[in-house]
PyMOL Python script that loads the backbone (N, CA, C, O; Angstrom):
from pymol import cmd

cmd.read_pdbstr("""\
ATOM      1  N   MET A   1     -42.839  -8.612  23.055  1.00  0.00           N
ATOM      2  CA  MET A   1     -43.781  -9.922  23.702  1.00  0.00           C
ATOM      3  C   MET A   1     -43.210 -10.473  24.461  1.00  0.00           C
ATOM      4  O   MET A   1     -42.838 -11.327  23.658  1.00  0.00           O
ATOM      5  N   ALA A   2     -42.586 -10.907  25.730  1.00  0.00           N
ATOM      6  CA  ALA A   2     -42.204 -11.800  26.540  1.00  0.00           C
ATOM      7  C   ALA A   2     -41.509 -12.515  25.726  1.00  0.00           C
ATOM      8  O   ALA A   2     -41.912 -12.804  24.599  1.00  0.00           O
ATOM      9  N   ASN A   3     -39.941 -13.026  26.390  1.00  0.00           N
ATOM     10  CA  ASN A   3     -39.486 -13.768  25.932  1.00  0.00           C
ATOM     11  C   ASN A   3     -39.485 -15.472  26.953  1.00  0.00           C
ATOM     12  O   ASN A   3     -39.228 -16.601  26.535  1.00  0.00           O
ATOM     13  N   HIS A   4     -39.871 -15.029  28.336  1.00  0.00           N
ATOM     14  CA  HIS A   4     -39.736 -16.019  29.354  1.00  0.00           C
ATOM     15  C   HIS A   4     -41.119 -16.104  29.579  1.00  0.00           C
ATOM     16  O   HIS A   4     -42.104 -15.438  29.258  1.00  0.00           O
ATOM     17  N   LYS A   5     -40.772 -17.702  30.593  1.00  0.00           N
ATOM     18  CA  LYS A   5     -42.079 -17.746  31.026  1.00  0.00           C
ATOM     19  C   LYS A   5     -42.497 -16.708  32.105  1.00  0.00           C
ATOM     20  O   LYS A   5     -43.471 -15.956  32.134  1.00  0.00           O
ATOM     21  N   SER A   6     -41.141 -16.944  33.273  1.00  0.00           N
ATOM     22  CA  SER A   6     -41.284 -15.960  34.229  1.00  0.00           C
ATOM     23  C   SER A   6     -42.206 -14.229  34.137  1.00  0.00           C
ATOM     24  O   SER A   6     -42.851 -13.483  34.875  1.00  0.00           O
ATOM     25  N   ALA A   7     -41.724 -14.299  32.743  1.00  0.00           N
ATOM     26  CA  ALA A   7     -41.753 -13.140  32.477  1.00  0.00           C
ATOM     27  C   ALA A   7     -43.199 -12.927  31.707  1.00  0.00           C
ATOM     28  O   ALA A   7     -43.480 -11.774  32.037  1.00  0.00           O
ATOM     29  N   LEU A   8     -44.086 -13.317  31.010  1.00  0.00           N
ATOM     30  CA  LEU A   8     -45.393 -13.603  31.213  1.00  0.00           C
ATOM     31  C   LEU A   8     -46.218 -13.544  32.953  1.00  0.00           C
ATOM     32  O   LEU A   8     -47.196 -12.926  33.373  1.00  0.00           O
ATOM     33  N   LYS A   9     -45.490 -14.270  33.437  1.00  0.00           N
ATOM     34  CA  LYS A   9     -45.878 -14.205  35.018  1.00  0.00           C
ATOM     35  C   LYS A   9     -46.101 -13.357  35.637  1.00  0.00           C
ATOM     36  O   LYS A   9     -47.111 -13.160  36.313  1.00  0.00           O
ATOM     37  N   ARG A  10     -44.613 -12.307  35.421  1.00  0.00           N
ATOM     38  CA  ARG A  10     -44.147 -11.174  35.665  1.00  0.00           C
ATOM     39  C   ARG A  10     -45.257 -10.201  35.366  1.00  0.00           C
ATOM     40  O   ARG A  10     -45.928  -9.742  36.290  1.00  0.00           O
ATOM     41  N   ILE A  11     -45.474  -9.872  34.125  1.00  0.00           N
ATOM     42  CA  ILE A  11     -46.778  -9.090  33.049  1.00  0.00           C
ATOM     43  C   ILE A  11     -48.341  -9.133  33.479  1.00  0.00           C
ATOM     44  O   ILE A  11     -49.168  -8.275  33.170  1.00  0.00           O
ATOM     45  N   ARG A  12     -48.717 -10.905  34.655  1.00  0.00           N
ATOM     46  CA  ARG A  12     -50.053 -11.091  35.009  1.00  0.00           C
ATOM     47  C   ARG A  12     -49.923 -10.625  36.010  1.00  0.00           C
ATOM     48  O   ARG A  12     -50.874  -9.948  36.398  1.00  0.00           O
ATOM     49  N   SER A  13     -48.989 -10.715  36.714  1.00  0.00           N
ATOM     50  CA  SER A  13     -49.042  -9.723  38.701  1.00  0.00           C
ATOM     51  C   SER A  13     -49.085  -8.761  38.317  1.00  0.00           C
ATOM     52  O   SER A  13     -50.199  -8.239  38.358  1.00  0.00           O
ATOM     53  N   ASN A  14     -48.233  -8.155  37.874  1.00  0.00           N
ATOM     54  CA  ASN A  14     -48.221  -6.327  37.745  1.00  0.00           C
ATOM     55  C   ASN A  14     -49.482  -5.942  37.192  1.00  0.00           C
ATOM     56  O   ASN A  14     -50.043  -5.015  37.776  1.00  0.00           O
ATOM     57  N   GLU A  15     -49.960  -6.357  36.365  1.00  0.00           N
ATOM     58  CA  GLU A  15     -51.129  -6.128  36.014  1.00  0.00           C
ATOM     59  C   GLU A  15     -52.279  -5.806  37.496  1.00  0.00           C
ATOM     60  O   GLU A  15     -52.897  -4.829  37.918  1.00  0.00           O
ATOM     61  N   SER A  16     -52.099  -7.255  37.917  1.00  0.00           N
ATOM     62  CA  SER A  16     -53.474  -7.737  39.062  1.00  0.00           C
ATOM     63  C   SER A  16     -53.258  -6.571  40.651  1.00  0.00           C
ATOM     64  O   SER A  16     -54.038  -6.208  41.532  1.00  0.00           O
ATOM     65  N   LYS A  17     -51.539  -6.264  40.311  1.00  0.00           N
ATOM     66  CA  LYS A  17     -51.045  -5.199  41.539  1.00  0.00           C
ATOM     67  C   LYS A  17     -51.794  -3.756  41.356  1.00  0.00           C
ATOM     68  O   LYS A  17     -52.593  -3.058  41.980  1.00  0.00           O
ATOM     69  N   ARG A  18     -51.124  -3.728  40.233  1.00  0.00           N
ATOM     70  CA  ARG A  18     -51.593  -2.133  39.823  1.00  0.00           C
ATOM     71  C   ARG A  18     -53.062  -2.074  39.812  1.00  0.00           C
ATOM     72  O   ARG A  18     -53.519  -0.932  39.762  1.00  0.00           O
ATOM     73  N   LEU A  19     -53.985  -3.132  39.852  1.00  0.00           N
ATOM     74  CA  LEU A  19     -55.098  -2.780  39.777  1.00  0.00           C
ATOM     75  C   LEU A  19     -55.767  -2.412  41.573  1.00  0.00           C
ATOM     76  O   LEU A  19     -56.615  -1.689  42.096  1.00  0.00           O
ATOM     77  N   VAL A  20     -54.624  -3.559  42.033  1.00  0.00           N
ATOM     78  CA  VAL A  20     -55.464  -3.476  43.436  1.00  0.00           C
ATOM     79  C   VAL A  20     -55.007  -2.030  43.967  1.00  0.00           C
ATOM     80  O   VAL A  20     -55.793  -1.327  44.603  1.00  0.00           O
ATOM     81  N   ASN A  21     -53.713  -1.629  43.679  1.00  0.00           N
ATOM     82  CA  ASN A  21     -53.257  -0.162  44.357  1.00  0.00           C
ATOM     83  C   ASN A  21     -53.663   0.904  43.653  1.00  0.00           C
ATOM     84  O   ASN A  21     -53.135   2.005  43.806  1.00  0.00           O
ATOM     85  N   LYS A  22     -54.520   0.712  42.915  1.00  0.00           N
ATOM     86  CA  LYS A  22     -55.146   1.547  42.092  1.00  0.00           C
ATOM     87  C   LYS A  22     -56.247   1.835  43.090  1.00  0.00           C
ATOM     88  O   LYS A  22     -56.368   2.956  43.585  1.00  0.00           O
ATOM     89  N   TYR A  23     -57.186   0.654  43.436  1.00  0.00           N
ATOM     90  CA  TYR A  23     -58.400   0.855  44.128  1.00  0.00           C
ATOM     91  C   TYR A  23     -58.238   1.185  45.449  1.00  0.00           C
ATOM     92  O   TYR A  23     -58.973   1.926  46.101  1.00  0.00           O
ATOM     93  N   LYS A  24     -57.139   0.548  45.867  1.00  0.00           N
ATOM     94  CA  LYS A  24     -56.650   1.034  47.464  1.00  0.00           C
ATOM     95  C   LYS A  24     -56.261   2.925  47.255  1.00  0.00           C
ATOM     96  O   LYS A  24     -56.963   3.720  47.880  1.00  0.00           O
ATOM     97  N   HIS A  25     -55.280   3.375  46.473  1.00  0.00           N
ATOM     98  CA  HIS A  25     -55.297   4.711  46.383  1.00  0.00           C
ATOM     99  C   HIS A  25     -56.253   5.556  46.375  1.00  0.00           C
ATOM    100  O   HIS A  25     -56.140   6.657  46.913  1.00  0.00           O
ATOM    101  N   LYS A  26     -57.650   5.038  45.579  1.00  0.00           N
ATOM    102  CA  LYS A  26     -58.756   5.692  45.083  1.00  0.00           C
ATOM    103  C   LYS A  26     -59.378   5.788  45.932  1.00  0.00           C
ATOM    104  O   LYS A  26     -59.775   6.934  46.143  1.00  0.00           O
ATOM    105  N   THR A  27     -59.753   4.886  46.735  1.00  0.00           N
ATOM    106  CA  THR A  27     -60.605   4.949  47.984  1.00  0.00           C
ATOM    107  C   THR A  27     -59.855   5.898  49.184  1.00  0.00           C
ATOM    108  O   THR A  27     -60.588   6.576  49.903  1.00  0.00           O
ATOM    109  N   THR A  28     -58.540   5.930  49.366  1.00  0.00           N
ATOM    110  CA  THR A  28     -58.076   6.405  49.920  1.00  0.00           C
ATOM    111  C   THR A  28     -58.545   7.957  50.113  1.00  0.00           C
ATOM    112  O   THR A  28     -58.757   8.516  51.189  1.00  0.00           O
ATOM    113  N   ARG A  29     -58.687   8.667  48.436  1.00  0.00           N
ATOM    114  CA  ARG A  29     -58.769   9.266  48.177  1.00  0.00           C
ATOM    115  C   ARG A  29     -60.053   9.860  48.777  1.00  0.00           C
ATOM    116  O   ARG A  29     -60.001  10.974  49.297  1.00  0.00           O
ATOM    117  N   ASN A  30     -61.042   9.265  48.735  1.00  0.00           N
ATOM    118  CA  ASN A  30     -62.489   9.690  48.868  1.00  0.00           C
ATOM    119  C   ASN A  30     -62.675   9.881  50.485  1.00  0.00           C
ATOM    120  O   ASN A  30     -63.297  10.455  51.378  1.00  0.00           O
ATOM    121  N   ALA A  31     -61.540   8.850  50.121  1.00  0.00           N
ATOM    122  CA  ALA A  31     -61.876   9.080  52.260  1.00  0.00           C
ATOM    123  C   ALA A  31     -61.792  10.869  52.521  1.00  0.00           C
ATOM    124  O   ALA A  31     -62.511  11.755  52.983  1.00  0.00           O
ATOM    125  N   ILE A  32     -60.829  10.766  52.084  1.00  0.00           N
ATOM    126  CA  ILE A  32     -59.691  12.062  52.400  1.00  0.00           C
ATOM    127  C   ILE A  32     -60.898  13.165  52.376  1.00  0.00           C
ATOM    128  O   ILE A  32     -61.501  13.670  53.323  1.00  0.00           O
ATOM    129  N   LYS A  33     -61.043  13.368  50.951  1.00  0.00           N
ATOM    130  CA  LYS A  33     -62.624  14.198  50.950  1.00  0.00           C
ATOM    131  C   LYS A  33     -63.483  14.298  51.233  1.00  0.00           C
ATOM    132  O   LYS A  33     -64.129  15.313  50.973  1.00  0.00           O
ATOM    133  N   LYS A  34     -64.060  13.080  52.068  1.00  0.00           N
ATOM    134  CA  LYS A  34     -65.199  13.039  52.832  1.00  0.00           C
ATOM    135  C   LYS A  34     -65.206  13.745  54.400  1.00  0.00           C
ATOM    136  O   LYS A  34     -66.040  14.446  54.973  1.00  0.00           O
ATOM    137  N   LEU A  35     -63.348  13.007  54.963  1.00  0.00           N
ATOM    138  CA  LEU A  35     -62.925  14.292  56.068  1.00  0.00           C
ATOM    139  C   LEU A  35     -63.142  15.630  55.721  1.00  0.00           C
ATOM    140  O   LEU A  35     -63.812  16.348  56.463  1.00  0.00           O
ATOM    141  N   ARG A  36     -62.676  16.030  54.728  1.00  0.00           N
ATOM    142  CA  ARG A  36     -62.283  17.041  54.393  1.00  0.00           C
ATOM    143  C   ARG A  36     -63.876  18.165  54.314  1.00  0.00           C
ATOM    144  O   ARG A  36     -63.947  19.353  54.627  1.00  0.00           O
ATOM    145  N   ASP A  37     -64.773  17.433  53.888  1.00  0.00           N
ATOM    146  CA  ASP A  37     -66.195  18.143  53.815  1.00  0.00           C
ATOM    147  C   ASP A  37     -66.698  17.645  55.228  1.00  0.00           C
ATOM    148  O   ASP A  37     -67.925  17.698  55.312  1.00  0.00           O
ATOM    149  N   THR A  38     -66.391  17.418  55.772  1.00  0.00           N
ATOM    150  CA  THR A  38     -67.064  16.891  57.587  1.00  0.00           C
ATOM    151  C   THR A  38     -66.724  18.742  57.801  1.00  0.00           C
ATOM    152  O   THR A  38     -66.027  19.683  57.422  1.00  0.00           O
ATOM    153  N   SER A  39     -67.753  18.348  58.646  1.00  0.00           N
ATOM    154  CA  SER A  39     -67.931  20.300  59.359  1.00  0.00           C
ATOM    155  C   SER A  39     -68.151  19.478  61.270  1.00  0.00           C
ATOM    156  O   SER A  39     -67.866  20.102  62.293  1.00  0.00           O
ATOM    157  N   ASP A  40     -68.537  18.461  61.255  1.00  0.00           N
ATOM    158  CA  ASP A  40     -68.818  18.065  63.088  1.00  0.00           C
ATOM    159  C   ASP A  40     -67.007  17.760  63.256  1.00  0.00           C
ATOM    160  O   ASP A  40     -66.290  17.033  62.569  1.00  0.00           O
ATOM    161  N   LYS A  41     -66.682  18.565  64.352  1.00  0.00           N
ATOM    162  CA  LYS A  41     -65.619  18.347  64.921  1.00  0.00           C
ATOM    163  C   LYS A  41     -65.165  16.753  65.550  1.00  0.00           C
ATOM    164  O   LYS A  41     -64.068  16.211  65.416  1.00  0.00           O
ATOM    165  N   LYS A  42     -66.205  16.295  66.164  1.00  0.00           N
ATOM    166  CA  LYS A  42     -65.873  14.798  66.789  1.00  0.00           C
ATOM    167  C   LYS A  42     -66.333  13.781  66.032  1.00  0.00           C
ATOM    168  O   LYS A  42     -66.430  12.691  66.595  1.00  0.00           O
ATOM    169  N   GLN A  43     -66.665  13.867  64.809  1.00  0.00           N
ATOM    170  CA  GLN A  43     -67.097  13.200  63.735  1.00  0.00           C
ATOM    171  C   GLN A  43     -65.554  13.097  63.013  1.00  0.00           C
ATOM    172  O   GLN A  43     -65.069  12.031  62.635  1.00  0.00           O
ATOM    173  N   ALA A  44     -64.840  14.510  62.891  1.00  0.00           N
ATOM    174  CA  ALA A  44     -63.990  14.444  61.627  1.00  0.00           C
ATOM    175  C   ALA A  44     -62.215  13.279  62.551  1.00  0.00           C
ATOM    176  O   ALA A  44     -61.291  12.594  62.111  1.00  0.00           O
ATOM    177  N   GLN A  45     -62.788  13.816  64.151  1.00  0.00           N
ATOM    178  CA  GLN A  45     -61.857  12.733  64.552  1.00  0.00           C
ATOM    179  C   GLN A  45     -61.834  11.294  64.536  1.00  0.00           C
ATOM    180  O   GLN A  45     -60.956  10.435  64.618  1.00  0.00           O
ATOM    181  N   GLU A  46     -63.079  11.309  64.404  1.00  0.00           N
ATOM    182  CA  GLU A  46     -63.076   9.311  64.115  1.00  0.00           C
ATOM    183  C   GLU A  46     -62.846   9.108  63.042  1.00  0.00           C
ATOM    184  O   GLU A  46     -62.512   7.997  62.631  1.00  0.00           O
ATOM    185  N   LEU A  47     -62.990  10.314  62.200  1.00  0.00           N
ATOM    186  CA  LEU A  47     -62.603   9.423  60.224  1.00  0.00           C
ATOM    187  C   LEU A  47     -61.075   9.696  60.377  1.00  0.00           C
ATOM    188  O   LEU A  47     -60.480   8.972  59.579  1.00  0.00           O
ATOM    189  N   PHE A  48     -60.175  10.502  61.133  1.00  0.00           N
ATOM    190  CA  PHE A  48     -59.386  10.801  61.038  1.00  0.00           C
ATOM    191  C   PHE A  48     -57.981   9.691  61.712  1.00  0.00           C
ATOM    192  O   PHE A  48     -56.761   9.689  61.550  1.00  0.00           O
ATOM    193  N   VAL A  49     -58.953   8.833  62.511  1.00  0.00           N
ATOM    194  CA  VAL A  49     -58.431   7.983  62.761  1.00  0.00           C
ATOM    195  C   VAL A  49     -58.936   6.922  61.690  1.00  0.00           C
ATOM    196  O   VAL A  49     -58.989   6.173  62.664  1.00  0.00           O
ATOM    197  N   ASP A  50     -59.260   6.318  60.873  1.00  0.00           N
ATOM    198  CA  ASP A  50     -59.286   5.488  59.956  1.00  0.00           C
ATOM    199  C   ASP A  50     -58.708   6.123  58.701  1.00  0.00           C
ATOM    200  O   ASP A  50     -57.943   5.427  58.033  1.00  0.00           O
ATOM    201  N   VAL A  51     -58.972   7.321  58.310  1.00  0.00           N
ATOM    202  CA  VAL A  51     -58.129   8.255  57.205  1.00  0.00           C
ATOM    203  C   VAL A  51     -56.626   7.854  57.604  1.00  0.00           C
ATOM    204  O   VAL A  51     -56.171   6.850  57.056  1.00  0.00           O
ATOM    205  N   SER A  52     -55.973   8.419  58.338  1.00  0.00           N
ATOM    206  CA  SER A  52     -54.623   8.108  58.806  1.00  0.00           C
ATOM    207  C   SER A  52     -53.545   6.601  58.337  1.00  0.00           C
ATOM    208  O   SER A  52     -52.521   6.249  57.751  1.00  0.00           O
ATOM    209  N   SER A  53     -54.930   6.063  59.264  1.00  0.00           N
ATOM    210  CA  SER A  53     -54.559   4.140  59.069  1.00  0.00           C
ATOM    211  C   SER A  53     -54.444   3.479  57.695  1.00  0.00           C
ATOM    212  O   SER A  53     -54.262   2.262  57.681  1.00  0.00           O
ATOM    213  N   MET A  54     -54.499   3.914  56.938  1.00  0.00           N
ATOM    214  CA  MET A  54     -54.974   4.447  55.297  1.00  0.00           C
ATOM    215  C   MET A  54     -53.719   4.680  54.401  1.00  0.00           C
ATOM    216  O   MET A  54     -52.894   4.175  53.640  1.00  0.00           O
ATOM    217  N   ILE A  55     -54.147   5.762  55.008  1.00  0.00           N
ATOM    218  CA  ILE A  55     -52.304   6.613  54.936  1.00  0.00           C
ATOM    219  C   ILE A  55     -51.349   6.119  54.433  1.00  0.00           C
ATOM    220  O   ILE A  55     -50.777   6.026  53.347  1.00  0.00           O
ATOM    221  N   ASP A  56     -51.235   5.608  56.124  1.00  0.00           N
ATOM    222  CA  ASP A  56     -49.999   5.107  57.019  1.00  0.00           C
ATOM    223  C   ASP A  56     -49.689   2.786  56.186  1.00  0.00           C
ATOM    224  O   ASP A  56     -49.005   1.763  56.228  1.00  0.00           O
ATOM    225  N   LYS A  57     -50.591   3.311  55.751  1.00  0.00           N
ATOM    226  CA  LYS A  57     -50.934   1.574  54.458  1.00  0.00           C
ATOM    227  C   LYS A  57     -50.063   1.500  53.107  1.00  0.00           C
ATOM    228  O   LYS A  57     -49.411   0.600  52.578  1.00  0.00           O
ATOM    229  N   LEU A  58     -50.348   2.904  52.762  1.00  0.00           N
ATOM    230  CA  LEU A  58     -50.076   3.401  50.959  1.00  0.00           C
ATOM    231  C   LEU A  58     -48.344   3.506  50.880  1.00  0.00           C
ATOM    232  O   LEU A  58     -47.624   3.260  49.912  1.00  0.00           O
ATOM    233  N   ALA A  59     -47.905   4.026  52.447  1.00  0.00           N
ATOM    234  CA  ALA A  59     -46.923   4.665  52.632  1.00  0.00           C
ATOM    235  C   ALA A  59     -46.393   3.512  52.518  1.00  0.00           C
ATOM    236  O   ALA A  59     -45.769   3.232  51.494  1.00  0.00           O
ATOM    237  N   LYS A  60     -46.509   2.784  53.352  1.00  0.00           N
ATOM    238  CA  LYS A  60     -46.075   1.616  53.892  1.00  0.00           C
ATOM    239  C   LYS A  60     -45.679   0.280  52.528  1.00  0.00           C
ATOM    240  O   LYS A  60     -44.675  -0.400  52.316  1.00  0.00           O
ATOM    241  N   LYS A  61     -46.649   0.353  52.035  1.00  0.00           N
ATOM    242  CA  LYS A  61     -46.724  -0.556  50.139  1.00  0.00           C
ATOM    243  C   LYS A  61     -46.122   0.335  48.937  1.00  0.00           C
ATOM    244  O   LYS A  61     -46.143   0.014  47.749  1.00  0.00           O
ATOM    245  N   ASN A  62     -45.523   1.648  49.538  1.00  0.00           N
ATOM    246  CA  ASN A  62     -44.927   2.582  48.399  1.00  0.00           C
ATOM    247  C   ASN A  62     -45.639   2.724  47.264  1.00  0.00           C
ATOM    248  O   ASN A  62     -45.235   2.609  46.107  1.00  0.00           O
ATOM    249  N   ILE A  63     -46.951   3.035  47.738  1.00  0.00           N
ATOM    250  CA  ILE A  63     -48.010   3.041  46.624  1.00  0.00           C
ATOM    251  C   ILE A  63     -48.306   5.046  46.438  1.00  0.00           C
ATOM    252  O   ILE A  63     -48.810   5.645  45.488  1.00  0.00           O
ATOM    253  N   ILE A  64     -47.677   5.676  47.934  1.00  0.00           N
ATOM    254  CA  ILE A  64     -47.561   7.091  47.497  1.00  0.00           C
ATOM    255  C   ILE A  64     -46.096   7.258  48.812  1.00  0.00           C
ATOM    256  O   ILE A  64     -45.961   6.614  49.853  1.00  0.00           O
ATOM    257  N   HIS A  65     -45.665   7.782  48.539  1.00  0.00           N
ATOM    258  CA  HIS A  65     -44.013   8.728  48.902  1.00  0.00           C
ATOM    259  C   HIS A  65     -44.260   8.699  50.874  1.00  0.00           C
ATOM    260  O   HIS A  65     -44.852   9.771  50.997  1.00  0.00           O
ATOM    261  N   ALA A  66     -44.210   8.455  51.487  1.00  0.00           N
ATOM    262  CA  ALA A  66     -43.522   8.633  52.787  1.00  0.00           C
ATOM    263  C   ALA A  66     -43.828  10.425  52.683  1.00  0.00           C
ATOM    264  O   ALA A  66     -44.527  10.607  51.687  1.00  0.00           O
ATOM    265  N   ASN A  67     -43.722  10.886  52.928  1.00  0.00           N
ATOM    266  CA  ASN A  67     -43.743  12.258  53.215  1.00  0.00           C
ATOM    267  C   ASN A  67     -44.537  13.411  52.660  1.00  0.00           C
ATOM    268  O   ASN A  67     -44.691  14.603  52.927  1.00  0.00           O
ATOM    269  N   LYS A  68     -45.182  12.133  51.356  1.00  0.00           N
ATOM    270  CA  LYS A  68     -46.719  12.706  50.786  1.00  0.00           C
ATOM    271  C   LYS A  68     -47.306  12.127  51.801  1.00  0.00           C
ATOM    272  O   LYS A  68     -48.190  12.871  52.224  1.00  0.00           O
ATOM    273  N   ALA A  69     -47.228  11.067  52.443  1.00  0.00           N
ATOM    274  CA  ALA A  69     -48.241  10.824  53.748  1.00  0.00           C
ATOM    275  C   ALA A  69     -48.207  11.634  54.848  1.00  0.00           C
ATOM    276  O   ALA A  69     -49.181  11.934  55.540  1.00  0.00           O
ATOM    277  N   ALA A  70     -47.016  12.005  55.011  1.00  0.00           N
ATOM    278  CA  ALA A  70     -46.857  12.744  56.092  1.00  0.00           C
ATOM    279  C   ALA A  70     -47.082  14.158  55.806  1.00  0.00           C
ATOM    280  O   ALA A  70     -47.326  14.923  56.739  1.00  0.00           O
ATOM    281  N   ASN A  71     -47.036  14.478  54.883  1.00  0.00           N
ATOM    282  CA  ASN A  71     -47.863  15.471  54.662  1.00  0.00           C
ATOM    283  C   ASN A  71     -49.294  15.913  54.161  1.00  0.00           C
ATOM    284  O   ASN A  71     -49.427  16.948  53.508  1.00  0.00           O
ATOM    285  N   LEU A  72     -50.336  15.116  54.479  1.00  0.00           N
ATOM    286  CA  LEU A  72     -51.675  14.357  53.957  1.00  0.00           C
ATOM    287  C   LEU A  72     -51.637  14.540  56.023  1.00  0.00           C
ATOM    288  O   LEU A  72     -52.074  15.516  56.632  1.00  0.00           O
ATOM    289  N   LYS A  73     -51.384  14.049  56.274  1.00  0.00           N
ATOM    290  CA  LYS A  73     -51.938  13.618  57.924  1.00  0.00           C
ATOM    291  C   LYS A  73     -51.911  14.976  58.711  1.00  0.00           C
ATOM    292  O   LYS A  73     -52.775  15.481  59.427  1.00  0.00           O
ATOM    293  N   SER A  74     -50.413  15.498  58.296  1.00  0.00           N
ATOM    294  CA  SER A  74     -50.744  17.114  58.649  1.00  0.00           C
ATOM    295  C   SER A  74     -51.516  18.031  58.564  1.00  0.00           C
ATOM    296  O   SER A  74     -51.957  18.713  59.488  1.00  0.00           O
ATOM    297  N   GLY A  75     -51.863  18.163  56.785  1.00  0.00           N
ATOM    298  CA  GLY A  75     -53.283  18.867  56.611  1.00  0.00           C
ATOM    299  C   GLY A  75     -54.553  18.510  57.393  1.00  0.00           C
ATOM    300  O   GLY A  75     -55.299  19.304  57.967  1.00  0.00           O
ATOM    301  N   LEU A  76     -54.677  17.051  57.307  1.00  0.00           N
ATOM    302  CA  LEU A  76     -55.621  16.649  57.986  1.00  0.00           C
ATOM    303  C   LEU A  76     -55.624  17.451  59.022  1.00  0.00           C
ATOM    304  O   LEU A  76     -56.246  18.513  59.060  1.00  0.00           O
ATOM    305  N   ALA A  77     -54.619  16.791  60.333  1.00  0.00           N
ATOM    306  CA  ALA A  77     -54.989  17.193  61.493  1.00  0.00           C
ATOM    307  C   ALA A  77     -54.848  18.601  61.679  1.00  0.00           C
ATOM    308  O   ALA A  77     -55.481  18.897  62.692  1.00  0.00           O
ATOM    309  N   LEU A  78     -54.349  19.532  61.208  1.00  0.00           N
ATOM    310  CA  LEU A  78     -54.442  20.854  61.174  1.00  0.00           C
ATOM    311  C   LEU A  78     -55.789  21.525  60.733  1.00  0.00           C
ATOM    312  O   LEU A  78     -56.294  22.402  61.433  1.00  0.00           O
ATOM    313  N   HIS A  79     -56.421  21.060  59.445  1.00  0.00           N
ATOM    314  CA  HIS A  79     -58.040  21.238  59.731  1.00  0.00           C
ATOM    315  C   HIS A  79     -58.777  21.010  60.919  1.00  0.00           C
ATOM    316  O   HIS A  79     -59.227  21.829  61.721  1.00  0.00           O
ATOM    317  N   ILE A  80     -58.824  19.957  60.912  1.00  0.00           N
ATOM    318  CA  ILE A  80     -59.452  18.930  62.556  1.00  0.00           C
ATOM    319  C   ILE A  80     -59.547  19.481  63.380  1.00  0.00           C
ATOM    320  O   ILE A  80     -60.549  19.524  64.094  1.00  0.00           O
ATOM    321  N   ALA A  81     -57.888  20.448  63.632  1.00  0.00           N
ATOM    322  CA  ALA A  81     -57.991  21.516  64.422  1.00  0.00           C
ATOM    323  C   ALA A  81     -59.049  22.465  64.420  1.00  0.00           C
ATOM    324  O   ALA A  81     -59.977  22.531  65.227  1.00  0.00           O
ATOM    325  N   SER A  82     -58.806  23.250  63.365  1.00  0.00           N
ATOM    326  CA  SER A  82     -59.879  24.301  62.841  1.00  0.00           C
ATOM    327  C   SER A  82     -61.062  24.257  62.813  1.00  0.00           C
ATOM    328  O   SER A  82     -61.729  25.271  62.607  1.00  0.00           O
ATOM    329  N   LEU A  83     -61.588  23.085  63.011  1.00  0.00           N
ATOM    330  CA  LEU A  83     -63.217  23.075  63.364  1.00  0.00           C
ATOM    331  C   LEU A  83     -63.641  23.484  64.286  1.00  0.00           C
ATOM    332  O   LEU A  83     -64.857  23.441  64.478  1.00  0.00           O
TER     333      LEU A  83
END
""", "prot")
cmd.dss("prot")
cmd.show_as("cartoon", "prot")
cmd.util.cbc("prot")
cmd.orient("prot")
């Protein structure tokens, strides 16, 4: 158990941040799946703008690693180019 008032606050804030990060990460993964399932190139290009923005935000907040973000965006761009 925590010995300090600040440690108790840190526990509470960490839990709320964990839930927010989990939500954002799951939402991004669902958007990536939706983009990969799209067979229409024009619609995929429109989705790619939003998805790449979501990926960049995750990398900026250190929810995912910057290299993983780059690899995801690269793979999605290749997928769109192959449509």
